[in-house]
Structures are given as C-alpha cells and as structure tokens.
N, CA, C and O atoms as CSV, one atom per row, in Angstrom:
chain,resi,resn,atom,element,x,y,z
A,1,MET,N,N,0.895,-1.526,0.468
A,1,MET,CA,C,-0.234,-0.173,0.314
A,1,MET,C,C,0.786,1.219,0.096
A,1,MET,O,O,1.679,1.334,0.935
A,2,LEU,N,N,0.698,2.321,-1.024
A,2,LEU,CA,C,1.201,3.468,-1.040
A,2,LEU,C,C,0.552,4.754,0.274
A,2,LEU,O,O,-0.530,5.336,0.360
A,3,ARG,N,N,1.891,4.795,1.195
A,3,ARG,CA,C,0.646,5.867,1.464
A,3,ARG,C,C,1.684,7.484,1.216
A,3,ARG,O,O,2.900,7.305,1.142
A,4,THR,N,N,1.206,8.829,1.113
A,4,THR,CA,C,1.601,10.208,0.917
A,4,THR,C,C,1.840,10.921,2.469
A,4,THR,O,O,1.000,11.036,3.361
A,5,TYR,N,N,3.114,11.310,2.474
A,5,TYR,CA,C,3.335,12.632,3.335
A,5,TYR,C,C,4.230,13.602,2.659
A,5,TYR,O,O,5.024,13.393,1.743
A,6,GLU,N,N,3.923,14.817,3.349
A,6,GLU,CA,C,4.340,15.738,2.248
A,6,GLU,C,C,5.335,16.156,3.729
A,6,GLU,O,O,5.152,16.077,4.944
A,7,ALA,N,N,6.406,16.610,2.863
A,7,ALA,CA,C,7.800,17.359,3.717
A,7,ALA,C,C,8.642,18.172,2.611
A,7,ALA,O,O,8.743,17.895,1.416
A,8,THR,N,N,9.140,19.099,3.216
A,8,THR,CA,C,10.243,19.889,2.739
A,8,THR,C,C,11.372,19.127,2.462
A,8,THR,O,O,11.120,17.945,2.694
A,9,LEU,N,N,12.342,19.271,2.125
A,9,LEU,CA,C,13.612,18.848,1.462
A,9,LEU,C,C,14.792,20.044,1.796
A,9,LEU,O,O,14.681,21.008,1.039
A,10,ASN,N,N,15.803,20.145,2.702
A,10,ASN,CA,C,16.692,21.609,3.099
A,10,ASN,C,C,18.226,21.122,3.489
A,10,ASN,O,O,18.701,20.690,4.540
A,11,HIS,N,N,18.784,21.378,2.201
A,11,HIS,CA,C,20.242,20.713,2.375
A,11,HIS,C,C,20.079,19.243,2.609
A,11,HIS,O,O,20.625,18.702,3.571
A,12,GLY,N,N,19.528,18.752,1.971
A,12,GLY,CA,C,19.586,16.856,2.225
A,12,GLY,C,C,18.631,16.693,3.584
A,12,GLY,O,O,18.359,15.561,3.984
A,13,GLN,N,N,18.217,17.685,4.161
A,13,GLN,CA,C,17.655,16.633,5.036
A,13,GLN,C,C,16.398,16.962,4.830
A,13,GLN,O,O,16.144,18.114,4.479
A,14,VAL,N,N,15.087,15.754,5.055
A,14,VAL,CA,C,13.836,15.579,5.071
A,14,VAL,C,C,13.360,16.211,6.313
A,14,VAL,O,O,14.001,16.062,7.354
A,15,GLN,N,N,12.085,17.031,6.268
A,15,GLN,CA,C,11.511,18.070,7.032
A,15,GLN,C,C,9.688,18.130,6.994
A,15,GLN,O,O,8.894,18.984,6.600
A,16,TRP,N,N,9.517,16.645,7.671
A,16,TRP,CA,C,7.839,16.604,7.722
A,16,TRP,C,C,7.420,17.175,7.828
A,16,TRP,O,O,7.534,17.580,8.985
A,17,LEU,N,N,6.448,17.985,6.983
A,17,LEU,CA,C,5.172,19.153,7.647
A,17,LEU,C,C,4.048,18.138,8.790
A,17,LEU,O,O,3.870,18.256,10.002
A,18,TYR,N,N,3.663,17.513,8.150
A,18,TYR,CA,C,2.221,17.464,9.253
A,18,TYR,C,C,3.181,16.113,9.880
A,18,TYR,O,O,4.273,16.258,10.429
A,19,GLU,N,N,2.413,14.652,9.627
A,19,GLU,CA,C,2.462,13.788,9.982
A,19,GLU,C,C,3.317,13.200,9.461
A,19,GLU,O,O,3.504,13.165,8.245
A,20,GLN,N,N,4.312,12.353,10.749
A,20,GLN,CA,C,5.648,11.711,10.025
A,20,GLN,C,C,5.407,10.480,10.606
A,20,GLN,O,O,4.882,10.210,11.686
A,21,PRO,N,N,6.158,9.313,9.179
A,21,PRO,CA,C,5.759,8.152,9.344
A,21,PRO,C,C,6.265,7.230,10.546
A,21,PRO,O,O,7.343,7.329,11.132
A,22,ASN,N,N,5.612,6.644,10.694
A,22,ASN,CA,C,6.150,5.674,12.006
A,22,ASN,C,C,6.717,4.169,11.284
A,22,ASN,O,O,6.226,3.041,11.316
A,23,ILE,N,N,7.598,4.545,10.824
A,23,ILE,CA,C,9.095,3.688,9.858
A,23,ILE,C,C,9.824,3.238,10.452
A,23,ILE,O,O,9.779,3.546,11.643
A,24,GLU,N,N,10.751,2.409,10.079
A,24,GLU,CA,C,11.759,2.804,10.275
A,24,GLU,C,C,13.133,3.079,9.056
A,24,GLU,O,O,14.126,3.786,8.883
A,25,SER,N,N,12.400,2.037,8.462
A,25,SER,CA,C,13.681,1.712,6.993
A,25,SER,C,C,12.220,1.404,5.995
A,25,SER,O,O,11.207,0.733,6.190
A,26,ALA,N,N,12.708,2.273,4.841
A,26,ALA,CA,C,11.342,1.622,3.534
A,26,ALA,C,C,12.018,2.101,2.159
A,26,ALA,O,O,12.908,2.899,2.453
A,27,ARG,N,N,11.974,2.001,1.403
A,27,ARG,CA,C,11.631,2.462,-0.509
A,27,ARG,C,C,11.044,3.225,-0.241
A,27,ARG,O,O,9.978,3.086,0.359
A,28,ILE,N,N,11.611,4.468,-0.650
A,28,ILE,CA,C,11.007,5.732,-0.868
A,28,ILE,C,C,10.979,6.215,-2.372
A,28,ILE,O,O,11.831,5.576,-2.989
A,29,ILE,N,N,10.323,7.096,-3.180
A,29,ILE,CA,C,10.349,7.958,-3.933
A,29,ILE,C,C,9.676,8.924,-3.733
A,29,ILE,O,O,8.562,8.928,-3.209
A,30,VAL,N,N,10.573,10.279,-4.322
A,30,VAL,CA,C,10.446,11.032,-4.316
A,30,VAL,C,C,10.162,11.992,-5.741
A,30,VAL,O,O,10.825,11.912,-6.776
A,31,THR,N,N,8.880,13.002,-5.470
A,31,THR,CA,C,8.135,13.813,-6.731
A,31,THR,C,C,8.861,15.273,-5.774
A,31,THR,O,O,8.656,15.845,-4.704
A,32,ILE,N,N,9.807,15.378,-6.968
A,32,ILE,CA,C,9.884,17.524,-6.230
A,32,ILE,C,C,8.734,18.314,-7.102
A,32,ILE,O,O,8.627,18.444,-8.321
A,33,MET,N,N,8.058,18.708,-6.210
A,33,MET,CA,C,6.871,19.705,-6.697
A,33,MET,C,C,7.600,20.829,-7.301
A,33,MET,O,O,7.787,20.892,-8.516
A,34,GLU,N,N,7.997,21.678,-6.508
A,34,GLU,CA,C,8.321,22.915,-6.960
A,34,GLU,C,C,9.359,23.821,-5.656
A,34,GLU,O,O,9.527,23.094,-4.677
A,35,GLU,N,N,9.869,24.872,-5.549
A,35,GLU,CA,C,10.339,24.767,-4.909
A,35,GLU,C,C,9.696,25.762,-3.583
A,35,GLU,O,O,8.844,26.645,-3.683
A,36,PHE,N,N,10.302,25.362,-2.528
A,36,PHE,CA,C,9.232,25.817,-1.826
A,36,PHE,C,C,9.443,26.823,-0.776
A,36,PHE,O,O,10.396,26.716,-0.004
A,37,LYS,N,N,8.267,28.186,-0.676
A,37,LYS,CA,C,8.551,29.116,-0.515
A,37,LYS,C,C,7.526,29.770,0.241
A,37,LYS,O,O,6.377,29.969,-0.152
A,38,PRO,N,N,8.145,30.184,1.659
A,38,PRO,CA,C,7.090,30.476,2.768
A,38,PRO,C,C,6.122,31.406,2.214
A,38,PRO,O,O,6.415,32.409,1.564
A,39,ARG,N,N,4.734,30.942,2.564
A,39,ARG,CA,C,3.479,31.668,1.820
A,39,ARG,C,C,3.618,32.702,3.376
A,39,ARG,O,O,3.879,32.411,4.543
A,40,THR,N,N,3.194,34.407,2.443
A,40,THR,CA,C,2.987,35.069,3.449
A,40,THR,C,C,2.391,36.042,3.160
A,40,THR,O,O,2.476,36.340,1.969
A,41,LYS,N,N,1.621,36.880,3.965
A,41,LYS,CA,C,0.595,37.624,3.738
A,41,LYS,C,C,0.621,38.648,2.866
A,41,LYS,O,O,1.363,39.617,3.027
A,42,ARG,N,N,-0.104,38.531,1.974
A,42,ARG,CA,C,-0.024,40.360,0.902
A,42,ARG,C,C,-0.118,41.342,1.577
A,42,ARG,O,O,-0.905,41.425,2.520
A,43,GLN,N,N,0.716,42.314,1.192
A,43,GLN,CA,C,0.034,43.645,1.567
A,43,GLN,C,C,0.717,44.437,0.742
A,43,GLN,O,O,1.785,44.132,0.211
A,44,PRO,N,N,-0.240,46.116,0.526
A,44,PRO,CA,C,-0.256,46.758,-0.378
A,44,PRO,C,C,0.598,47.589,-0.192
A,44,PRO,O,O,1.009,47.866,0.935
A,45,PRO,N,N,1.111,48.257,-1.507
A,45,PRO,CA,C,2.303,48.840,-1.320
A,45,PRO,C,C,2.156,50.337,-0.119
A,45,PRO,O,O,1.148,51.003,0.116
A,46,VAL,N,N,3.055,50.434,0.248
A,46,VAL,CA,C,2.967,51.609,1.281
A,46,VAL,C,C,2.464,53.155,0.202
A,46,VAL,O,O,1.723,54.062,0.582
A,47,SER,N,N,3.073,53.053,-1.035
A,47,SER,CA,C,2.736,54.356,-1.567
A,47,SER,C,C,1.594,54.334,-2.210
A,47,SER,O,O,1.420,55.078,-3.176
A,48,ILE,N,N,0.636,53.476,-1.775
A,48,ILE,CA,C,-1.266,53.659,-1.832
A,48,ILE,C,C,-1.442,53.640,-0.944
A,48,ILE,O,O,-2.563,53.131,-0.964
A,49,ALA,N,N,-1.178,53.841,0.249
A,49,ALA,CA,C,-1.632,53.673,2.157
A,49,ALA,C,C,-2.759,55.390,1.842
A,49,ALA,O,O,-2.604,56.476,1.283
A,50,GLY,N,N,-3.772,54.708,2.572
A,50,GLY,CA,C,-4.839,55.797,2.130
A,50,GLY,C,C,-5.218,55.963,1.625
A,50,GLY,O,O,-6.160,56.644,2.030
A,51,LYS,N,N,-5.252,55.721,-0.003
A,51,LYS,CA,C,-6.025,56.109,-0.914
A,51,LYS,C,C,-6.817,55.323,-1.564
A,51,LYS,O,O,-7.347,55.582,-2.644
A,52,ALA,N,N,-6.915,54.448,-1.005
A,52,ALA,CA,C,-8.364,53.352,-1.572
A,52,ALA,C,C,-9.531,54.194,-0.676
A,52,ALA,O,O,-9.496,54.922,0.316
A,53,LYS,N,N,-10.546,53.704,-1.555
A,53,LYS,CA,C,-11.536,53.984,-0.991
A,53,LYS,C,C,-13.165,53.016,-1.246
A,53,LYS,O,O,-13.519,52.769,-2.399
A,54,THR,N,N,-13.848,52.645,-0.281
A,54,THR,CA,C,-14.604,51.439,-0.426
A,54,THR,C,C,-16.409,52.630,-1.028
A,54,THR,O,O,-17.149,53.468,-0.512
A,55,LEU,N,N,-16.258,51.851,-2.459
A,55,LEU,CA,C,-17.563,52.297,-3.309
A,55,LEU,C,C,-18.595,51.669,-2.564
A,55,LEU,O,O,-19.512,52.475,-2.404
A,56,GLY,N,N,-18.915,50.182,-1.856
A,56,GLY,CA,C,-20.136,49.841,-1.353
A,56,GLY,C,C,-19.695,48.749,-0.215
A,56,GLY,O,O,-18.587,48.541,0.278
A,57,ASP,N,N,-20.698,48.255,-0.027
A,57,ASP,CA,C,-20.659,46.681,1.123
A,57,ASP,C,C,-20.453,45.877,0.067
A,57,ASP,O,O,-21.003,45.910,-1.034
A,58,ILE,N,N,-19.446,44.997,0.562
A,58,ILE,CA,C,-19.076,43.625,0.247
A,58,ILE,C,C,-20.407,42.860,0.106
A,58,ILE,O,O,-20.962,42.472,-0.922
A,59,ILE,N,N,-20.846,42.720,1.619
A,59,ILE,CA,C,-21.981,41.898,2.192
A,59,ILE,C,C,-22.897,43.523,3.008
A,59,ILE,O,O,-22.478,44.588,3.461
A,60,SER,N,N,-24.216,42.925,2.843
A,60,SER,CA,C,-25.343,43.619,3.488
A,60,SER,C,C,-24.817,44.004,5.004
A,60,SER,O,O,-24.030,43.128,5.365
A,61,PRO,N,N,-24.968,44.901,5.892
A,61,PRO,CA,C,-24.420,45.151,7.139
A,61,PRO,C,C,-25.504,44.491,7.821
A,61,PRO,O,O,-26.573,44.202,7.284
A,62,MET,N,N,-25.235,44.288,8.870
A,62,MET,CA,C,-26.816,43.201,9.115
A,62,MET,C,C,-27.246,44.588,10.091
A,62,MET,O,O,-26.630,45.648,10.204
A,63,THR,N,N,-28.795,44.069,10.868
A,63,THR,CA,C,-29.111,45.193,11.221
A,63,THR,C,C,-29.086,45.120,13.253
A,63,THR,O,O,-28.553,44.196,13.868
A,64,ASP,N,N,-29.668,46.109,13.804
A,64,ASP,CA,C,-29.743,45.698,15.261
A,64,ASP,C,C,-30.356,44.326,15.628
A,64,ASP,O,O,-29.822,43.724,16.561
A,65,ASP,N,N,-31.473,43.729,14.971
A,65,ASP,CA,C,-31.645,43.245,16.221
A,65,ASP,C,C,-31.229,41.310,14.889
A,65,ASP,O,O,-32.063,40.414,14.761
A,66,GLY,N,N,-29.631,41.303,14.125
A,66,GLY,CA,C,-29.084,40.345,13.822
A,66,GLY,C,C,-29.474,40.018,13.135
A,66,GLY,O,O,-29.050,38.870,13.264
A,67,GLU,N,N,-30.459,39.956,11.716
A,67,GLU,CA,C,-30.765,39.716,10.665
A,67,GLU,C,C,-29.995,40.790,9.529
A,67,GLU,O,O,-29.792,41.979,9.776
A,68,TRP,N,N,-29.691,40.237,8.494
A,68,TRP,CA,C,-28.990,40.687,7.671
A,68,TRP,C,C,-30.587,41.052,6.556
A,68,TRP,O,O,-31.623,40.418,6.356
A,69,GLU,N,N,-29.888,42.794,5.902
A,69,GLU,CA,C,-30.624,43.137,5.921
A,69,GLU,C,C,-31.145,43.062,4.316
A,69,GLU,O,O,-32.059,43.737,3.842
A,70,CYS,N,N,-30.278,42.008,3.563
A,70,CYS,CA,C,-30.427,41.791,2.185
A,70,CYS,C,C,-31.944,40.719,2.617
A,70,CYS,O,O,-32.799,40.592,1.741
A,71,LEU,N,N,-32.120,40.100,3.826
A,71,LEU,CA,C,-33.205,39.338,3.697
A,71,LEU,C,C,-34.165,39.863,4.175
A,71,LEU,O,O,-35.071,39.067,4.423
A,72,LYS,N,N,-34.373,40.945,4.430
A,72,LYS,CA,C,-36.001,41.634,3.926
A,72,LYS,C,C,-36.555,41.748,2.987
A,72,LYS,O,O,-37.668,42.274,2.986
C-alpha cells in the first residue's frame, strides 16, 4: 500500500510538514513539486496607503436585531 506524506527537503534533510511516518526503514520515491517558498500575507504597497476608497459594502450590514438587510 502506498501512503503519501508531505515534507520539505532542506540541505538534504527531510522535514515532515504534518504527520511523520512511523517507519524505521523503507524504499521511497520522491517527487519534486516546486521550490518551497513560505507563504506570506500579501500587503499593499506603502505608496498607496490611505488612497483607497470603499465604493459599497461587500455584504449587506447586519441590523441591530441580527438579521441581514438583504433578507428582509
């Protein structure tokens, strides 16, 4: 039975991202997906700070009684 585990390879060392297999010795097949780049939260450029305007609500605001405006 084949099992899949996600890991990164750093300087020849395997680092498991989630579950580490409980196996002492095994034959493995390695598929290189892409160069690993840690995900970072995207930020707008500093040059546009304070220049954006909201043209409308993305979702209708809730009323004081907890109901959605669009459901009335």
